[in-house]
C-alpha positions, 0 to 999 in steps of 0.5 A: 752299020755294026762295023762302023759302030765298032770302029767309032768305039775303037777310035774313042778308046784309042783317043782316051788312051792317048790323052791318058798317056799325055796327062801322065807325061805332063805329070811326070814332067811337072814332077821332074821340074819340081824335084829339080827346083828343090834340088837346085834350091837345096844345092844353093843353100848348102854350097860352100861360101867362097873361101878367104885367105887366112888372116895375118897372125899376131906374133911378137917378133921382138920377143920371139926368135922369128925367121922368115923363109922366102922363095924367089922366081916361082911359081914352078913345077916344084912349088906344089910339093913345097906347099905340101911340106909347109902345110904338113909342118904348119909353116908359113912362108913368103913367095916372090913371084915372077909375073910371066910364070904366074900364067902357067901356075894360077892354081898354085898361086891361089893355093899359096894365098889360101894356105896363109903364105904371103905373095910378093912382086918379083918383077915380070921377067927378073929384070935388073931394075937399075938398068931400066928407065923409070917407066920400064920399072913401073911396067915390070911391077904393074904387069906382075901385080895384075897377073898375081891379083888375077891368079890369086883371086884378088890379092895384090902384093904389098911388098917387092923384091928387086931381082939381084937385090939391085935397087937405088933411090929412083927405082925405089920411088918408081916401085912405091912399095917396101923392098925386101932383101935378105940376111941369109943368101943360101946361093942355092941357085949356084950350087944346086946341092941339097946337103949344102942348102940344108947346112946353110939354111940351118946354121946361118939364120939369126933371130929376125932373119930373112932366108933366101931360097928358090922354089924353082930348083928341086935340090932347094925344095928337097932341103926344106924339110930338114931346114925346118926341122933344124930351125925348129930345134934352134927355137925359131918361129916361122913367119911371113915377111909382113908378120916379121915386121908387123911391129914396124912401119915399113916405108915405100922405097926403102930396103929391109933385110932383117928385123933389127932390135928396137933401140933401147932408151938411154938411162935417165941422167943422174941429176944429183949435185954432185953425183953420188960416188959410183953412179954412172955420172959420178966418180969412182969411190975413194978412201979419201972421199970423192974427187973434185968434179971435172969440167965436161969435156976434160 
């Protein structure tokens, strides 16, 4: 009988001990849940908001010596290094992308956009558009637009560069965007020579110019630091293509190779009768007095 009582007491103590451990486990679990909830809430409050691309700058290229650096056929294995150079120098450029290259470098495309560079459409596979049907031209552009928009996080190009500069009225209408050519062709793809690329890139640009390089070639990318330094020394301001033309209204289907000076208004005609001697519309002064007016067209 005594043994039975001891067994009952021991069982009760074991049960009480188990319940205590269970309660402690439940408390710990509840505490962990509360802590996790607080941490999640804090993380949600402190998480950075999605970044947006920088806005286009207000730069008056009718007054400043502006120049636009442009790079074709990327993105490629050297584009990231080029972006490092542009970031250090505080320079924005314009990249005309090949659609089939975008899928291999989506992070590079996103970086181009987020660092303030402009993205343009350079067709899907660098086709000569004048040799394609109208439907095929449209497909080249639309496939590239879709690839760039996806990789960039929603930025859709508004300008195009036709490969080889080959375009005509039909192609321009099929593309439906301004066609951006160039005023300085460095021909970097032909020579693959950093020293030559540097020399041409510094000496040939004029105010309002658009310079053509290719970021898929290592010698070209290596030339850019010296090109930037040389053009800065010449007093140039670096802009994207859209910043270059922000005081103009670019027309879809038309080609643009540089920013031309605005046409100055003609001087107001002289209305005095007869025009005063020495005026733009009058006779030269003479000791014997003004000569008779000649009839227009004489």
